[in-house]
N, C-alpha and C positions, 0 to 999 in steps of 0.2 A: 210223353214228356210231362213233368210236373207243372202245376199251376205257376209255381215260382219261376220255372224255366221259361214258360210261355210269356210271363210278364216281362222277364228280362229281354226276350227276343223282341217283343213289341217296343219296349223302351229304346233298345238299340236301333231298331228300324226308324223310330220317330226322330231320334237324335241324328242318325245318319242323313235322313231327309232334310231336317232342319239345317244341318251343317252344310249340305249341298246348296240349299237355297241361299244361305248366308254367304257361302263362298262366291256365288254369282253376284249377289248384291254388293259385296264389298270389293269385288275384283277391281273395278276402276280405281277405287280409293287407295288400295294397297298394291296396285300394279307396280312390279319392280321393286317393292319394298316389303319388309317384314311387318306383320301386325305389331302394334305398339305393345311394349311390355306392360303387364298388369301387376299390381302389387300383391304381396302375400300369396296365398294359395290360388288366387284367381289366375296366376300366370299359366298354370297347367289345366285349369278348369274354367274356361272363358264364358260358358253359357249361363245366363241368368237363372234359367229354370233348373240348373244343376244344384242351385243353392237354396231355393225356396219355392213354396207354392202358397198362394192365397186360396183359402177354401170358401165354399159357398156360404158358410155361416159367419164369414168374416175373420175367422182365425187364421193362423199361419202355421205351416209345417216347414221346418228348417232342416236341410240335409247337410251333414258334415262328415268328412272323412276322419276327423279327430274323435277319439273314443274315450269313454269314461274308464279311468283306471283307479278311481278313488281320489283323484285330484280335484274333483268338482267342476270339470270342464263342461259337462252338459248343462249345468246351471249357469255358469259364466257366459257361455255362448248364447243361451236363451236370453240372458239379460241384455247382451249386445243387440240381439235381433229385436227384442221387444222395444228397446230404446229407439232404435232407428225406424221401426215401423209404427211407432206411437200406438202400441198395443199393450193391454195388460199382460203381465208375465204369464198368467194362467192360461192365456189364449195362444201361447206359443208352444208348439209341440216339436220335440227334437227326434230326428232319425239319424243315427250315426253308424258308421262303419258297416255298410251293407253294399257289397259289390254290385247288387242289382239296382240300387236306388241312390247311392250317395256319390259325391265327387271323390276322385282318387287323390288323397292327400298324403300318400306314402305311409309313413309311420307316425304314430303319436309318440314322440320322443324328443329329447333334447330341450325340454321346456319351451317348445315352439308353438304350442296350440293357440295361445292368444295372439302371439305375434303374427302367425301366418293364417291359421284358420279364423281367428277373431277379426283380423283385417279384412278377409274375404267376406265374412258374414256381414260385417258393418257396411262395407261398400255396396254389396249386393242388396241389402235391405234398404239402404238409403235410396238406391236407384229405383227399387220397386215402389217405395213410398212416393217418389216423385212421379212415376208413371201413373199411379192411382190418383194422385192429386190432379195431374193433367187431364185424365179422363173425366174426373168430376168437374173440372173447370169447363170443359167443353159441354157437358150435359147441363150445367147450371148457368152457363152463359156469363161467367165471370173470369177474370184473370186468376191464374193459380196463386199468385201472391196475396190475393184477397181472401183466401180460404184459410180456415183453421182446422187442425187435425187433433183429435183427442180420442184415445182408446178405440181406434179403428173406425171413427166416424168423422167425416169431412163436412164442415158446416160453413154456411155463408153468414155474413153479418146480420142478415134479416131473418135468420133462424132456420133456413132450409137445410136439410141434412141428407147425406148419402153414406151408407155403411160400405166398408170394403166388399162385403159379400154381394152387394148390388152391382158392383163394377167388374166382378170376376169374368163374366161372359165376354167382356170387351178387352180384358187385360191379356196382353201377349208378352209372356216372359221367355218365349223361345227366341232369344236374341243374345248377342254378345254383350257382356258387361262393358260399359265404357269407363267406369271408375272416375267419372267426371262430376258426379253429384257429391257435393260437400256434405259429409255427415254433420249431425248436430254438434254445436259447440258444447264443451263441457259444462258451461254455465247453465245450459238448458236441460242437463241430465236429471232425470227423476228416478231412474232404475239403475243405471251404471254408476258405480261408486257407492252403492248402498249395500249393507249386509242383507243377504237373501238366504233363506233356508235351502240347503242342498236337496235336490230332487232325488238323489240316489240313497239318501240316509234312511228314510222310514222303513223300507223293506229290510234293510240290513239290521236294524235294531229291534224289529218285531218278529224276525224269523220268517219273513216273506221270501218269495222267489226272487232273490237278488242277484244270483250268480249263475254262470253257465253250469256249475255243478248241480243247480236246482232244476234244470230243464227236465221235464217229463213229457214225452210225446206218445201218442197212441201206438201200440204194438212195439214200443221201444224195448230193445234188448241191451245187454251189458257186455262190454269187452274188457280184456286185460291183455297186456303184452308181456313177453319174456325177453329180457335183454341178455346179451352174453355176459360172462363173468368179468370181462375187462374189454377196453377199447380194442376194436379190430378183430376180436376172436370170431371164428367161423363155426357154424353148426356142422358137426360131422355125422351124427347119428341121432335118430329120434323114432321111437315107437309111439305113434299117436293113438293107437287103438284103445288103450285103457282110458285115456282122457276123453275120447269121443263117446265112450260108453257111460261116462259119468252123468248123473242126473242133471237135467236142465241144459246140457251142452248142446248148442245149436250148430256150431261149426268150429273146427280147428284150422287155422290158417298158417301154413308153412310155405313161405316164399323165399327160397334161398336161405339166408340166415335170419330172416324176419319171422318171428313166431308169435302167434296170438290166439286167443280163444274168444268165442262169443257164446253167452249163455242167457237163459231167460231171466235169471235173477242175479243181482250183483254178488251175493255171497257164493253163488254157484260158480261165477266167473273167477272169483278169488281162489276157491278150492281147485278149480281146474288149472289155474296158473301155477299153483304150487305143485300139482302133479306133473305139469310140463317141465318145470324147473328140475324136478327129480329125474325125469326121463331123458332130458336133452344132454348130449355129449358135445363138448366144444373143444377147439384147439386153436393155438396161435394167439395172436394179440400182441399189443405193444407194451413194452416195459416203461414205467414212469420214472421220472428223475428221483434221485435220492433227496428226500425232503430236508435232510440236514444240510445239503449243499445246493438248495434249489436255485437261489439267485445267481450263484457262481456258475451253475450248469446252464441256466437260461442265457447268461451273457456270453457263453461259449458257442451258442447256436448262431447260424447265419443271420445277419441283420441288413436292413436297408436304412442307411443313415442320411440325415438331411439337416442342414442348418435352417431353423425355422424363424430365428430372429437374430439380427446382428446390428450393433451400433458401435461406432468407433469415434472417439473424440480425443482431444489432447488430454492425456491422462495426468492427473495429479499424482504426486509421489505417494506410494502406498506405505502407510505406517505399520499396517498389520494385515495379514492374510489368514483367512479361516477356510477350512474344508470340512464337509460332513457328508455322510451317506445315509439315505433313508430307504426303507423297504416296505412293501405291502405284499401280503400273501394272495393266493387265489381266494376269492370270496364267492359265496353262493347267494342266489336271490332269496333262498330260504322262505319261499312262499308258504303262508299258513295253510292254504288249501292246495293240495297237489294239482298239477295241471290236468285239464279235462277238456273234452270236446264231444260233440254229438254230430254224427254224419248219417246222411240218408242217400242211398244210391237207387235211382228209379228211372227206368226208361232211358238209360244212357246219360242222365244228368245227375250231378252230385251237389248236394247242399250240405254245408258244414257250419255249425254254430261253434264259435271259437272265441277265446279271450286274447287272440293275437293282437298285437299293437299295430299290425299292418295287414289288413285283410286283403288288399289288392296284391301286394307282393306274395303273400301266402297263396292266394288263388293261383297265381302263375306257377309257383313251384309245385303245388299239388298237381296241377294239370300236367306239368312235365313228368312228374314221378309216375302218374297213372297213365301217361300217354293219351290224355284226353285233349280235345279242343278246349282252349281257355274259356270260351263262351259256355261250355257245358258245366262249369264249376261256379258255384255261388258261395261266398263266405259271408256270414252274418255275425257281427260282433255281439258277444254277451259278456258281461263283466266276469273277471276271475277273482277269486278271493285271495288277492295279494300278489303284486309284482310291479316293479318299475324296471323295465329292461327286458332282455331276451331270455326268458326262462324256457320251460318246456312247452309253452302254449302252442307254438307252431308245430313242434314235433308231434305232440299228441293229436293234433288235427290230422296229420297224415296217417298216424296209427288208426284213427277212427275211420278215415276214408278207405284204407286197405281192408279193414274188417267189414265195413259196410258193403264193399264190393262183393264180398262173399255171401251176403244175405240180402239181395236186392229187395227193396220195398219195405224194409224194416229199419227204423232209426237205431243206430248203435251208439250208446254212450260209453266212452272210454275215459276212465280216470286213472292216472298214474298212481302207483303205490308210493309211499314215502321214500323207499329206497330207490325207485325209478327217478324221482325228482332230484334227490341229493347226488346220485351217482352219475346221472346222464344229462342233466341240464347243462347249458353252456355257462361257465363261470366268468366273473370279472377277473381280468388278467392280473397275475402277479407282476409287480413293478419294482424297479430300483432307480433311484435318483441320486446323482452326485452334484453337490453344490460347492462352489468356490467363490469367494468374494474378498475384495481388498477394501480396507478403510483408510481414509487419509488422516492427517493429524487432528482434524476437527471432528472425527467420528462419522464422516459421510462416506457412503459406499461409492467408490470410484470405478470399480470393475466388478462384473458379475458374470460367472460362467456356470451354466446349468445343463446337465445332460440327463436324459431319461431313457431307460430301456423298458420295453413293454411289448407284449403280443398285440395283435389287432384287438380292437374293441367293438367290432361289428362283423358278425357272420350271420346276420339275419337272412331271411328268405330274399329272393331276387338275385341269386347267383348268376354269373354269366351263362350264356347259352351252352348247353352241354353239361354244366355243373348243377348241383342242387345242394342247398344248405339244410335240408330236412333230414333228421337222423335216420329214419327208416329207409330213406332212399339209398343209403350207403350199404344196406344189408340185404336188399332183395336180390333175386336171382340175376337180374340185369341191373347192377348197381350204378349209381352216379358217383361222382367225386365232389367233395365240398369245394366251394369257390376259393380262389387264392386269397391269402390274407392281404389286407390293404389298410392304409391309414386314412382317416377322414382328414381332408386338407385343412390347414389353418385358413381363417382365424378360429373356426370352431374347434378343430382338432379332434384327435382320438386319444391315443396314448399321451400326446403332448397337449391335451386340453388344459388350459391354465398353466402350462409350463412357462409361458411368456408372462412375466409379472407385470402388473399394472403400475408398479412403482417406477420412478424416473431415475435411471442410472446412465451416466455419460458413456460408459463402455459396457457392452452386454453381448453375450453370445449364448444362444440356446440351441441345443442339438437334440434331435429325436432319433432314437435307434429303434426301428420297428423290427422285432424279433420274428422272423418268418417261420421258424419251427414252432409247432404248437403241441407239446407233449400232453397237455390237458386241453380239453375242449373249452374255448372261450368265446365270448361275445359281449354284447352290451349289458352292463350293469349300471344302475343309476349314477350319473355324472361321468361315465367312462373314466378317462384318466384324471379328471379334475380333482377328485377326492384325494388321491395320492399326491398329486402335484401341489395342491394348496397346503396339504399337511406338511410337505417338505419345505416349500417356500416360506410359509408362515413360521414354522419351527426355526428355520435358519435365520429369518429376520430377528427373532427373539435372541438367538445366539449372538448375532452381530450387535444387537442393541446392548447386550450384557458386556460384550467385549469393548464397546464404545463407552460404557458407563452411563447409558441413557435409559430413561423410561421407555418401555416398548411401544406405548401409544405415541409419545412424542417423537420417537425414532421413525415410526411409520409416517406420521404427518409430515416430517421433515423431508420425506422422499416421495410425496404425493402432490401433484398439481391438479388432479381431477377433483373439481369442487364437490361432485356428488359422492365420490369416494370418501373425501374428508368428512362430509356431512354425516354419513352413516357411522363412521368411527367415532366422531364427536357425540353423536346421538346416543350410541350404546354405552359410551363411558359415562355420560351424564346419567343415563338410566341406571347403570350399575353402581354409581357412586365411586368410580375409579379414582384412586389417589396416586399421584405420580410417585414412582419408586416404591410402591407397597411391596412388602415381603411376606412370604408364607411363614408358617410357624413349625414346619417340619412334617406336619400331617395335613394341613389345609393350605390351599393357595388358589390364586385366580390367574387366568390367562386370557389373551385376546387373539382373535383370528379374523381375517378379512379376505374377501375376494369379490371381484366382479365376474360373475359366472361366464365362462368362455371369453371374457373381456368384451362381450357383446350384450349380455343379458343383465339380470338384476344384481344390484349391489347389496351385499350382506356383511355385517360385522357382528361378531359374537363375543361375549365375555362369559367364560365358564368358570364355575367354582367346583373344586374337587376336594375329596377327602380320601386319605390313604391309610389303610390299616397296615402298618409296617410289619406286623407279625405274620399276617396271612398273605400279604401282597395284593390285597383286594383294593381296587380303585373304584370310588363311587363319585359320580357327577351329581352333586346335590341340586345345582341350580344353573340356569343359563339365561342370559339376557341377549336379545337380538334386535338389531335395527335393520330394516330392509327398505330399499328404494327400487320399486319395480315400475317406475313411471306412473302412467294413469292406472289407478286401481279399479278393477271391474267389480269384484266382490271382496270387501275387506276381510270378512270372516274366512273366505276361501283362501286368500293369500296368507293370512296368519296361520291357518291350518297347515298349509304347505311348508311354511318356515318351521313351525313346531314339529311336524312330522319328519322333516329333514334333520333337525337337531336330534330327535330321538333315534332315528335310524343310524345317524353318524355315531352317536354314543354307543350303540350296539356294535357297529363295525369296529370302532376304535378300541373297545374294551374286550371284545369277545371273539369276533368272527374270523375263522380261517378254515379252509377246506383241508381236511386231513387225508393223507394217502400214504401208501408205501409203494415199493417197486412193482407190485402186482395189481394195484388198483386203488379206487377210492375207498377209504375206511369210514369216513363220516357220512353214514347213511341214515341217521335218525337224529332226533333232537339231543340225545345224550352225546353224540359225537360232534354235533354242530350246535352248541348252545348259543342262544341269543339273549338280548336284554329281557329281564323279567319285569313284571309290572311294579314290584316294589323298588326296582332300580331306576325307574323312569324319573328323570330330573324335573323339577319345577321349571317351567319355561315362561318367560315374559317377552312378548314381541311388540316392538314399536314400529309402526309403518309410516313412511314418508310418502305422502301422496303428491304426485306431480301431474295433475289432470291435463296440463297442456303439453306434456311429453308423451311419446308413444309408449304403449304397454310393453314391458320387458318380461321375458320368461323367468319364472321364479321357482318352479317346482323342484329344481335340483341345486338351487343356489346356496343353501345353508350347510350342506354336508361337508364341504372342504373347510370352510371357516370354523365349523365346530370341531373338526379333528385337530386343526391347528390350535384352537383355544384350549382343548383338553391337554394336548402335549405341553403347551406353554404353562398351563396351570400346574401340571405335575412338576415341571422343572422349578416353577416358582415356589411350590410347596416344599420340595425335598432338596433342591439344589442339584439334582441329577436329571440327565436328559435321556429320554427314551426315543430312539430313532427307528425302531422296528415295530410294525403293527402286527397283531393287536397287542395291547398292553396287558398281557396275561399275568397271572400271579407269579409265575416262574420268572418272567422277564423283570417284573417289578422287584422281586426279592434279589435277583442277581444285580440289578442296578443299585439297590440300596445296600448291597454288601452283606 
């Protein structure tokens, strides 16, 4: 058994023993009743030592299940911990996403890391600090409220001092968090709310070992996999002898229709993969829809339909009714670095280094696929070079595990090729939305009907028992089946995320149609359904404003009672110098978009400026203004970065991105087939932040993408007088719209 596996076993034993003692200790208190619900991620990780350790030198180590994806979460959570512990930020170390060391917080997704993980870290650290002060008070012979704490040192009024390190021997964190210690009030914050340099940036800009792709271990070998020519095809015939004889080849793995190779060097593995591609004979597989009739064919598939919002009031007489249909294509994650993992199989235990956004669910699905005990698998997060959502990170981890099993004792690094990534990752689902609304004689919306059709937006690991959501598990000799499609329930929602508008309408009906047939593989892409729904809702709001003869900003404010929603719209229009009723000139225009992400998280409003080349059909977003309210701000720079990044990614999605395919398979397998926004096309972005330190922090990582899409669509209509309702705004679509 590896040292890592031994460490895991000891930790589990200690936890089990501590939990047993705790159970007996608390039994009288909770006899006949459930333990009290704890906030945030504490709810499922109730032990204090699951979250932090105070070290002998007085520093702190924080354990979190939320992982760094480039969103700056490791820095922000360190700020929260340092603030509550009264420690310098440099003396707080973060360990994240390690199934042997950290709490299980599920996935890092949905802009929930600060809301859930940050809440847990804040309360756990506040409680640990209180325990340290109580220990110091006993030793110093003074009441706790007579002591002062600064930079990990507890001092008396007469100058006596004790450092945290001096109290460690007496500190018992093997106890359940009570969540009753009040964190610092915002007025006393010296670290939270201040801009702090991101911890993950230096290695990225200096060429250091920043990503899982950069991992190099002793005796490490390299692997590549060979996929079928299309979904569901099966391996009929293969002569492996020529490949096995190639220089550097260590092993050829053929398990059912799963095919891979391990070699001493990466270029040798690539050449061996090419040889296997030539040697393999495949048959069968599923036919894809006709891309020219995609949305029509999707809507003909079986659906599970549900009314997700309904309001009925005495309706005013409708003076005018409008209807419109909006579509979004399948979209790829388009990660700059193809997915990668490193796995080592040793003495019956498996260790995987992965850029998965959910190491604990991944651990469970890998164990199922390899028929291992769950405790024999350890997954350790290492950053990947690009992804928000469920790309190939989890799949390549199982690929690496299957290849590592063939060469025990040698770490195997598997990196997908570019065509693996584009052709086999799970995409963001194609969607269609139909909106219908009626205006009264005063130009107010009196009735709103909205329906959305979409596949599921999550097929991440953690499928039900017997199923498995990892790609290779469907192709091995004893295959699993993928888990059934499902929708994330409201209010967060999946395909219907942000389908329920924040605006106030007296009559409203929102219907979600979950398409259960999945001709293309789909899962979570940043924002899930919110990007398409906000694009549709905000586009339709502008169409209704035009029909009512009203300025689109004034029209939105007339239908909003939420003061924080109104504040971000008013802030961005001041920032952009918006003039009521402003018109485009035929090639230039401006538009506005707004949403409260998931109707639960951050408020964002955007004004976008566009320029259209009417000859070529090219749309350029030259500038964007954004205002954001994410409640209490932890790191202003980090929040602004997230809003900026969302605006840039949304610009790329809206102008360029679509998965291309024909009846036989995916055809967009490289950057020429799947173009993204180029550096010269990146708009100038200005972000204004509304800090509300007395409000809870709201998730913001995905909040700008929908409003930006709506703003671009509305700016195009403002500039040209023509409306685009189908994404992306390709040159062909623009030229068709302009006649």
